VEXVEXTI-16829 format. One record per atom (N, C-alpha, C): x, y, z; residue in three letters. Coordinates in steps of 0.1 Angstrom, whole numbers, plus 2048, in hexadecimal, padded with zeros to 3 digits. Example, Ala and Ser with C-alpha at 12.3 -4.5 7.8 and 13.67 -1.06 7.14 Angstrom:
<recs>
8847C784EALA;87B7D384EALA;8847DF84EALA;8807EA847SER;8897F5847SER;88180084FSER;
</recs>
This chain:
<recs>
8097F4800UNK;800800800UNK;80980C800UNK;8068167F7UNK;80E8227F7UNK;80682E7FCUNK;80C837801UNK;806843807UNK;80B84F7FFUNK;8038597FEUNK;8068667F7UNK;80E86F801UNK;81A8737FEUNK;82187B808UNK;81B889809UNK;81C88F815UNK;81689C816UNK;81C8A680CUNK;8148B0809UNK;8198BA7FFUNK;8248C3806UNK;82D8C67FEUNK;8378D0803UNK;8318DE802UNK;8378E8808UNK;8328F6808UNK;8328FA7F9UNK;83C8F77F1UNK;83C8FB7E3UNK;8318F57DCUNK;82E8E87DEUNK;8228E27D7UNK;8158E87DCUNK;8148EB7E9UNK;8088F17EEUNK;8068FF7E7UNK;8119077E6UNK;8109147E0UNK;80B9127D1UNK;8119087CAUNK;80D9067BCUNK;7FF9037BBUNK;7FA8FB7C4UNK;7EB8F77C3UNK;7E39037C5UNK;7E790D7CDUNK;7DF9197D0UNK;7E09237C4UNK;7E99207BAUNK;7EB9297B0UNK;7E09297A5UNK;7D891F7A5UNK;7CD91F79BUNK;7C392979DUNK;7B992A794UNK;7AF934795UNK;7A69317A1UNK;7A19257A2UNK;7999227AEUNK;78B9287ADUNK;7829227B5UNK;7749277B6UNK;7749337BEUNK;76A93B7BCUNK;7689477C5UNK;75B9457CDUNK;75C94A7D9UNK;7509497E2UNK;74F9557EBUNK;74395A7EDUNK;7419657F6UNK;742960804UNK;74996780CUNK;74A96481BUNK;74A971822UNK;74697282EUNK;74697E836UNK;75497F83CUNK;75B98A83AUNK;76898D840UNK;76599484DUNK;76898E859UNK;764995866UNK;76A9A3866UNK;7629AD86BUNK;7669BA86DUNK;7659BE87CUNK;7709C2882UNK;7719C4890UNK;7749D2893UNK;76C9D889CUNK;76C9E68A0UNK;7769E78ACUNK;7819EF8ABUNK;78A9F08B6UNK;7889FD8BEUNK;77DA048BCUNK;77AA108C4UNK;779A0C8D3UNK;77DA168DCUNK;77DA148EAUNK;785A088EEUNK;791A068E8UNK;7989FA8E9UNK;79A9F58F7UNK;79F9FD900UNK;7A29F890DUNK;7959F4915UNK;78B9FC913UNK;77E9F991AUNK;7789EC914UNK;77A9EA907UNK;7739DE901UNK;77E9D38FEUNK;7899D3904UNK;7949CA901UNK;78F9BB901UNK;7889B790BUNK;7849A990BUNK;77B9A5900UNK;7719AE8FCUNK;7689AC8F1UNK;7709AB8E4UNK;7799B58E2UNK;7819B68D6UNK;78A9A98D5UNK;7909A58E0UNK;7989998E0UNK;79198D8DBUNK;78598B8E0UNK;77D9808DCUNK;7799808CDUNK;77698C8C8UNK;77398E8BAUNK;77F98B8B1UNK;78B9908B5UNK;79798E8ADUNK;79B97F8AEUNK;79A9798B9UNK;79D96A8BAUNK;7949628B2UNK;7879658B2UNK;77E95D8AAUNK;78195F89BUNK;78496B896UNK;78796D888UNK;794966884UNK;79E96788DUNK;7AB96288AUNK;7AB95388AUNK;7A394C892UNK;7A393E893UNK;799937889UNK;78F93F885UNK;78693987CUNK;78893D86DUNK;78D94986BUNK;78F94E85DUNK;79E95185AUNK;7A4958863UNK;7B295C861UNK;7B496A85BUNK;7A896F856UNK;7A897D850UNK;79D984857UNK;79F991859UNK;79499A85FUNK;7989A885CUNK;78E9B185EUNK;7909BF85CUNK;78E9C6869UNK;7969D186BUNK;7949D9877UNK;7909E7873UNK;7879ED87BUNK;7839FB879UNK;784A02886UNK;783A10885UNK;785A18891UNK;792A14898UNK;79DA13890UNK;7A9A0D895UNK;7B3A1789AUNK;7B0A24899UNK;7B8A2E8A0UNK;7C2A35897UNK;7C4A3188AUNK;7CDA38881UNK;7C4A42879UNK;7C6A4F87BUNK;7BEA58874UNK;7BDA56865UNK;7B1A5885FUNK;7B0A57851UNK;7B9A60849UNK;7BBA6C84EUNK;7C4A76848UNK;7D2A70846UNK;7D7A69850UNK;7E4A63850UNK;7E5A58846UNK;7DAA50845UNK;7DAA4583BUNK;7DAA4B82DUNK;7D2A5582BUNK;7D1A5C81EUNK;7DFA6281AUNK;7E5A68824UNK;7F2A6E820UNK;7FDA6381DUNK;7FCA58824UNK;805A4C822UNK;803A47813UNK;7F7A4680FUNK;7F4A42801UNK;7F9A4D7F7UNK;7F7A597FBUNK;7FCA647F2UNK;80CA637F1UNK;812A617FCUNK;821A5F7FCUNK;825A537F4UNK;81DA487F5UNK;820A3C7EDUNK;820A3F7DEUNK;815A467DAUNK;813A497CCUNK;81FA527C7UNK;822A5C7D0UNK;82DA657CCUNK;83AA5E7CAUNK;83DA547D3UNK;849A4C7D1UNK;849A447C4UNK;83EA3D7C1UNK;83DA357B5UNK;83DA3D7A9UNK;839A4A7AAUNK;839A5379EUNK;847A5879BUNK;850A567A4UNK;85EA5A7A1UNK;863A53795UNK;86CA5978DUNK;872A53782UNK;879A46786UNK;879A3C77DUNK;87FA2F780UNK;88EA31784UNK;895A3A77EUNK;8A3A3C781UNK;8A5A4178FUNK;89BA48795UNK;89CA4C7A3UNK;899A407ACUNK;88EA397A9UNK;88BA2E7B2UNK;896A237B2UNK;89DA227A7UNK;8A8A187A6UNK;8B3A1C7B0UNK;8B3A287B5UNK;8BEA2B7BFUNK;8BBA257CDUNK;8AFA1F7CEUNK;8ABA197DBUNK;8A8A0A7D9UNK;8B2A027D3UNK;8AF9F57CFUNK;8AC9EC7DBUNK;8A39E27D9UNK;8A09D87E3UNK;8AC9D17E9UNK;8AE9D27F6UNK;8B89C97FCUNK;8B09BD801UNK;8AF9B37FAUNK;8A69A77FCUNK;8A89A180AUNK;8B499E80EUNK;8B699881CUNK;8B19A1827UNK;8B19AE825UNK;8AD9B782FUNK;89F9BD82DUNK;8999B9822UNK;88B9BC81EUNK;8899CB81EUNK;8929D3818UNK;8929E1817UNK;8949E6809UNK;88C9F0805UNK;88F9F67F8UNK;8849F37EEUNK;8879F77E1UNK;87D9F67D6UNK;8809EB7CDUNK;8769E57C8UNK;8779DB7BDUNK;86B9DC7B4UNK;86C9D77A8UNK;8619D779EUNK;8619CB796UNK;8569C3797UNK;8549B778FUNK;85E9AC792UNK;8639AB79EUNK;86D9A17A1UNK;8689967AAUNK;85C9987B0UNK;85798E7B9UNK;84F9837B2UNK;8549777B2UNK;84E96B7ABUNK;8489627B6UNK;83B9607B6UNK;8359577C0UNK;8369497BBUNK;83A93F7C3UNK;83A9317BFUNK;82D92C7BAUNK;8229327BFUNK;81492D7BBUNK;8119307ACUNK;81893A7A6UNK;81593D798UNK;82193C78FUNK;82D93F795UNK;83993E78DUNK;83C94A784UNK;834955785UNK;83696177DUNK;83796D787UNK;83E977782UNK;84098378BUNK;83298A78EUNK;83198E79BUNK;82599679EUNK;8269A3796UNK;81A9A8792UNK;8199B478AUNK;8189C0793UNK;8239C4799UNK;8239CF7A2UNK;8329D47A5UNK;8339DF7ABUNK;83F9E47B1UNK;83D9E77C0UNK;8489E67C7UNK;8469E87D6UNK;8529EE7DCUNK;8509F47E7UNK;85B9FA7EFUNK;85A9F67FDUNK;8649F0803UNK;8649EA810UNK;86C9F481AUNK;8659F7825UNK;86B9FF82FUNK;86D9F783CUNK;8799F283EUNK;87D9EA84AUNK;8869F3853UNK;8829F885EUNK;888A03865UNK;897A03867UNK;89D9F886BUNK;8AC9F886DUNK;8B49F8861UNK;8AE9F6855UNK;8B69F3849UNK;8B39FD83EUNK;8B0A0A841UNK;8ADA13837UNK;8B8A1D833UNK;8C4A1B838UNK;8CFA24835UNK;8D1A24825UNK;8D0A30820UNK;8D1A31811UNK;8C5A2D809UNK;8BBA2980FUNK;8AFA24808UNK;8A3A2D80AUNK;8A4A38810UNK;899A41812UNK;89BA4D809UNK;891A52801UNK;892A5D7F9UNK;896A6A802UNK;89EA727FCUNK;8A2A7E803UNK;896A88803UNK;898A9380BUNK;88EA9E80BUNK;88CAA47FDUNK;897AA57F6UNK;897AAB7E8UNK;890AA17DFUNK;892A947E0UNK;88CA8B7D7UNK;87DA897D9UNK;879A897E6UNK;86BA877EAUNK;869A8D7F8UNK;864A997F8UNK;863AA1805UNK;85AA9980FUNK;860A9881BUNK;859A93827UNK;856A84826UNK;85AA7D81CUNK;857A6F81AUNK;85CA67826UNK;869A68828UNK;870A60832UNK;86AA62840UNK;869A6F844UNK;864A72852UNK;856A6D853UNK;84DA6F849UNK;83FA6B84BUNK;83DA5C84BUNK;844A55841UNK;842A47840UNK;848A4084CUNK;853A44852UNK;858A3E85EUNK;84EA4086AUNK;848A4C86AUNK;83DA4E874UNK;831A45872UNK;82DA44866UNK;822A3B863UNK;825A2D866UNK;831A28864UNK;835A1B868UNK;834A19877UNK;837A2387EUNK;835A2288DUNK;826A21891UNK;81EA2888AUNK;80FA2788CUNK;80BA19889UNK;810A1387FUNK;80CA0587BUNK;8119FB886UNK;81D9FD88BUNK;8239F4895UNK;81A9F58A2UNK;816A018A6UNK;80EA038B2UNK;8019FB8B0UNK;7FA9FD8A5UNK;7EE9F68A3UNK;7EF9E78A2UNK;7FA9E289BUNK;7FC9D489BUNK;7FF9CE8A9UNK;8069D58B1UNK;8099D08BFUNK;7FC9D08C7UNK;7F39DA8C5UNK;7E69DA8CCUNK;7DE9CD8C8UNK;7DE9CA8BCUNK;7D79BD8B8UNK;7DE9B18BDUNK;7EB9B18BCUNK;7F29A58C1UNK;7F19A38D0UNK;7EF9AE8D7UNK;7EE9AD8E6UNK;7E19A58E9UNK;7D79A68E1UNK;7CB99E8E3UNK;7CE98F8E1UNK;7D698C8D7UNK;7D997E8D5UNK;7E39798E0UNK;7EB9828E5UNK;7F497E8F0UNK;7EB97A8FCUNK;7E19828FFUNK;7D897E90AUNK;7D2970909UNK;7CE96D8FDUNK;7C79608FBUNK;7D29548FAUNK;7DE9578F7UNK;7E894D8F6UNK;7EF94B903UNK;7EC95390DUNK;7F295191AUNK;80095891CUNK;803961912UNK;80F96A914UNK;80B97691BUNK;81597E920UNK;81198B926UNK;80D99491BUNK;80699F91FUNK;8009A8915UNK;80A9AF90CUNK;8169B1911UNK;8209B8909UNK;82A9AF902UNK;8279A2902UNK;8309988FDUNK;83499B8EEUNK;82B99D8E6UNK;82E9A08D8UNK;8349AD8D5UNK;8319B78DDUNK;8389C48DBUNK;8469C38DEUNK;84A9BB8E8UNK;8589B98EBUNK;85F9B18DFUNK;8579A78DAUNK;85D99F8CFUNK;85E9A68C2UNK;8589B28C1UNK;8589BA8B5UNK;85E9C88B9UNK;86A9C88BEUNK;86F9D58C4UNK;8759DD8B9UNK;86F9E98B6UNK;8749F18ABUNK;8819F88AEUNK;8859F98BBUNK;8919FF8BFUNK;89D9F78BCUNK;89B9EA8B9UNK;8A69E08B7UNK;8AB9E08A9UNK;8B89DE8A7UNK;8BD9DC899UNK;8B99CF893UNK;8B39C689BUNK;8AE9B9895UNK;89F9BA892UNK;8999C5893UNK;88B9C788FUNK;8899C4880UNK;87F9BC87DUNK;87D9B986FUNK;86F9BA86AUNK;8679C1872UNK;8599C586CUNK;85B9CF861UNK;8519CE858UNK;8539D684BUNK;8469DD847UNK;8479E9843UNK;83C9F083DUNK;83F9F082EUNK;8369EB826UNK;8389E9818UNK;82D9F1810UNK;8319FA807UNK;828A007FEUNK;8289FA7F0UNK;81C9F87EBUNK;81B9F07DEUNK;8139F87D4UNK;8189F77C7UNK;8119FD7BCUNK;80F9F37B1UNK;8039F07AEUNK;7FF9E77A3UNK;7FB9F1797UNK;8039F178DUNK;8009FB782UNK;7F39F977BUNK;7EEA03775UNK;7E2A0276DUNK;7E49F8762UNK;7D99F175FUNK;7D99E5756UNK;7D19E8749UNK;7D79E673EUNK;7CF9E6732UNK;7C59DA732UNK;7BA9DB72CUNK;7AF9D172CUNK;7B49C4727UNK;7BD9C371DUNK;7C19B6718UNK;7CA9AF722UNK;7D29B672AUNK;7DA9AF734UNK;7D19AB740UNK;7C89B3744UNK;7BF9B074FUNK;7B79A374CUNK;7B49A0740UNK;7AC99573DUNK;7B498873BUNK;7C198873BUNK;7C997C739UNK;7C7972744UNK;7C4966741UNK;7C395C74CUNK;7D1958752UNK;7D295575EUNK;7DE950764UNK;7E895C767UNK;7E3968767UNK;7EC97476AUNK;7E697A777UNK;7EF97D780UNK;7EB98278DUNK;7F398F791UNK;7EC998797UNK;7F39A379DUNK;7FC99F7A8UNK;7F79957B0UNK;80098F7BAUNK;7FB9807BCUNK;8039777BAUNK;8009697BBUNK;7FC9647C9UNK;7F69597CAUNK;7F29547D7UNK;7FE9517E0UNK;7FC9557EDUNK;8079547F7UNK;802955805UNK;80995180EUNK;80795581CUNK;81195F820UNK;80F96682BUNK;81996F830UNK;82196783BUNK;82E96B83CUNK;837963845UNK;83796A853UNK;831975855UNK;83297D861UNK;82897886CUNK;827981876UNK;81D97E881UNK;80F98487DUNK;80F990879UNK;802997876UNK;8059A186BUNK;7FC9A2861UNK;7FC9AB856UNK;7F19B5857UNK;7F49C2857UNK;7E99CC855UNK;7EA9D1847UNK;7DF9D1840UNK;7DE9D5832UNK;7D59E1830UNK;7DB9EC82CUNK;7D39F8828UNK;7D09F7819UNK;7C39F9816UNK;7BF9F9808UNK;7B6A06805UNK;7B3A087F8UNK;7ABA137F4UNK;79EA0E7EEUNK;793A157F2UNK;786A127EDUNK;786A127DEUNK;780A077D8UNK;77FA067CAUNK;78B9FF7C3UNK;7969FD7CAUNK;7A29F77C5UNK;7A29E87CAUNK;79A9E07C4UNK;7989D27C9UNK;7A29C87C3UNK;7A09BC7C6UNK;7A89B17C0UNK;7AD9A77CBUNK;7AE9AC7D8UNK;7B39A37E2UNK;7A89977E4UNK;7AD98B7E5UNK;7A597F7E8UNK;7AC9777F2UNK;7A49717FBUNK;7A9968805UNK;7A395A804UNK;7AB951809UNK;7A6943809UNK;7A893C816UNK;79D93D81FUNK;79E93782CUNK;7A192882BUNK;7AB923833UNK;7AF915832UNK;7BB91482AUNK;7C690E82FUNK;7D390D829UNK;7D490181FUNK;7CC8F7822UNK;7CE8EA81AUNK;7C28E6813UNK;7BA8EF80EUNK;7AE8EB807UNK;7B18E47FAUNK;7AA8D97F8UNK;7AB8D27EBUNK;7A58DA7DFUNK;79B8E17E2UNK;7948EA7D8UNK;7938F87DDUNK;79E9007DBUNK;79E90D7E1UNK;7929167DDUNK;78C91D7E6UNK;7819267E4UNK;7869347E8UNK;78593E7DFUNK;78B94B7E2UNK;77F9557E5UNK;78295E7EEUNK;7789687F2UNK;77E9767F0UNK;77797E7E9UNK;77C98C7E7UNK;77A9947F3UNK;78499D7F6UNK;7849A6802UNK;7819B47FCUNK;7769B9800UNK;7729C77FAUNK;77B9D1801UNK;7839D97F9UNK;78C9E37FFUNK;7849EF805UNK;78A9F580FUNK;783A00815UNK;78EA0A81AUNK;78BA17819UNK;794A2181EUNK;794A2082EUNK;789A1C834UNK;788A1C842UNK;78CA10849UNK;78CA04843UNK;78F9F8849UNK;79D9F3846UNK;7A49EE84FUNK;7B19E784DUNK;7AF9D884DUNK;7B39D2842UNK;7B29C3841UNK;7BE9BD848UNK;7BB9B3850UNK;7C69AD858UNK;7C699E855UNK;7D2998855UNK;7D3989854UNK;7DE98485DUNK;7DC978862UNK;7E697186AUNK;7F196C861UNK;7FD96D865UNK;80896785DUNK;80D95A863UNK;81695485BUNK;81B94685FUNK;82294686CUNK;82995186FUNK;83195287CUNK;827951888UNK;81C958888UNK;813958893UNK;80B94B893UNK;808945887UNK;802938887UNK;80A92E88FUNK;81792E88CUNK;820925893UNK;8209288A2UNK;8229358A5UNK;82393A8B3UNK;8169368BCUNK;80B9348B5UNK;7FE9318BCUNK;7FB9228BBUNK;80591A8B8UNK;80390C8B7UNK;7F89098ACUNK;7F89118A1UNK;7EE90F896UNK;7E091389AUNK;7DE91A8A5UNK;7D091E8A8UNK;7CC92989FUNK;7D593389CUNK;7D293E894UNK;7D693B886UNK;7CD93E87CUNK;7CF93986FUNK;7D5943865UNK;7E093F85EUNK;7E6946854UNK;7E0941846UNK;7DB94A83FUNK;7D4945832UNK;7DA94B826UNK;7D894481BUNK;7DC94880EUNK;7D3954809UNK;7DA95E802UNK;7D39697FCUNK;7DA96D7F0UNK;7D49747E7UNK;7D99787DAUNK;7D39857D6UNK;7D898B7CBUNK;7D29977C5UNK;7CF9937B7UNK;7C39917B3UNK;7BF98D7A5UNK;7BF99979CUNK;7BF99678FUNK;7BD9A0785UNK;7AF9A4784UNK;7AC9B0780UNK;79E9B577FUNK;7969AC775UNK;78A9AA778UNK;7819A376FUNK;77A9AD765UNK;7729A775DUNK;76B9B0752UNK;7639BA759UNK;7659C7755UNK;75D9D275AUNK;7629D7767UNK;76C9D276DUNK;7729D677AUNK;77C9E1778UNK;77F9E8782UNK;78A9F2783UNK;7979ED77FUNK;79D9F3775UNK;7AB9EE770UNK;7B59F8772UNK;7B2A0377AUNK;7BCA0D77CUNK;7C7A09786UNK;7CFA1278AUNK;7DAA0F793UNK;7D4A0B7A1UNK;7DBA027A7UNK;7D79FD7B5UNK;7E29FF7BEUNK;7DFA057CAUNK;7E9A087D4UNK;7E5A017E1UNK;7EE9FB7E8UNK;7EB9F67F5UNK;7F89F77FEUNK;7F69F580BUNK;8019F6814UNK;7FF9EC81FUNK;8079E181FUNK;8079D882AUNK;8129DB834UNK;80F9D9841UNK;8199D984BUNK;81B9CB850UNK;8279C6850UNK;82A9B8854UNK;8309B8862UNK;8299B486CUNK;82F9B3879UNK;8369A587BUNK;8439A587BUNK;84A99887DUNK;85599A888UNK;856991890UNK;85E99289CUNK;86D995899UNK;87499B8A2UNK;88299E8A0UNK;88A99189EUNK;895993897UNK;89C987893UNK;8A097D89EUNK;8A49828A9UNK;8A99798B4UNK;89E9738BDUNK;8919788BBUNK;8869748C4UNK;8849658C2UNK;88295E8CDUNK;87F94F8CCUNK;87094D8CCUNK;86C9468C2UNK;85E9428C0UNK;85C9358C7UNK;8569358D3UNK;8539298DBUNK;8449288DDUNK;83E91D8D9UNK;82F91C8D9UNK;82A9188E7UNK;81F91D8EBUNK;81991A8F8UNK;81890B8FBUNK;8149038F1UNK;8118F58F2UNK;81D8EC8EEUNK;8278F28E9UNK;8338EB8E5UNK;8318E38D8UNK;8288E78D0UNK;8258E08C3UNK;8328E08BAUNK;83A8EB8BAUNK;8458EC8B2UNK;8528EF8BBUNK;85E8EB8B6UNK;86A8EE8BEUNK;86C8FD8BDUNK;8739038C7UNK;8769118C7UNK;87F9148BBUNK;87D9208B5UNK;8859258AAUNK;8859348AAUNK;89093A8A6UNK;8919498A5UNK;88994E89AUNK;88495A89BUNK;87D960890UNK;885960883UNK;892963884UNK;89A964878UNK;89B956871UNK;89D94B879UNK;89E93E874UNK;89093986EUNK;88693D875UNK;87893A870UNK;876940862UNK;87994D861UNK;876953854UNK;87F94C849UNK;88B94984CUNK;894943842UNK;88E93583FUNK;88992E848UNK;882921846UNK;87692283DUNK;86E92C83FUNK;86292F837UNK;866932829UNK;87093A827UNK;87593E819UNK;87A931812UNK;882929819UNK;88691D812UNK;87B91380FUNK;871912818UNK;865909815UNK;85D90E809UNK;85D91B807UNK;8559217FCUNK;85C9237EFUNK;8699277F0UNK;87092B7E4UNK;87C9217E1UNK;87F9187EBUNK;88A90F7E9UNK;8979167EEUNK;8A290E7EEUNK;8AF9137F3UNK;8B591B7E8UNK;8BA9277EBUNK;8C092F7E1UNK;8CD9287DCUNK;8CF9297CFUNK;8DB9237C9UNK;8E792D7CAUNK;8F39277CAUNK;8FF92F7CAUNK;9049327D8UNK;
</recs>
């Protein structure tokens, strides 16, 4: 009798790369207003969403709409710079800092994502931030916005810490922005406007199916600029994708692989992708901003129930990259 070996991460990614069926599901929306007064209620809502779906949206989150609007304006101004200027800030891949365009290939589809991105990882930005002359106020404002994102992510993670039996500030210490081992990242993304013939091509994606390797992702989107789809469940034989309606007011959040491991697989990290526009849909430029909260390099990931052996955050990320992309050659 023969048995079928379990799928590798690469095979699982490839399976998720197909078109798949689409299905309407409700994405939980959680109100964070009066956070300290309503902490217990909010914690239960976050835990339920993260254990049952893995994706949720938060509203009344405390980051003023004017700041979010300005961050998107700054992102557009950066991407509007001439290519020869953006090339002065090339992506330092090991440090996840700087600009790239059309270089990210998802194993699920094997073709480059149709986007450009700029990664801001606080300790590694020397020489990679536009000057005041190149882009006035960009560096100061975006570093401040990154801090806003960190504070919000830590507020959400403090609720998960409560439920996992950690002390309330556990994840804030694990994601210490004052350390040179800090590796959380604010990423700004630009998906260029698409001609109709490109948008209609099958098997082409703005961003192929993937999970995030971090603890928690906060994703800012713009109303009307759709395309994000999520697939609750990591090992579905027949993946079903649900579109997430973008909103200027709501931040879409998802659990990453790192927190799934840290929670003994109680919190779910799900596949998601950005599909091409369908017939009659908006084909203009799309902008989004994810903040990836991932623990400092030396932090030890030890699970409450001992499901997995302890591993540093740096080694865990390296392990996830190898599992998804293979061992680099050379």
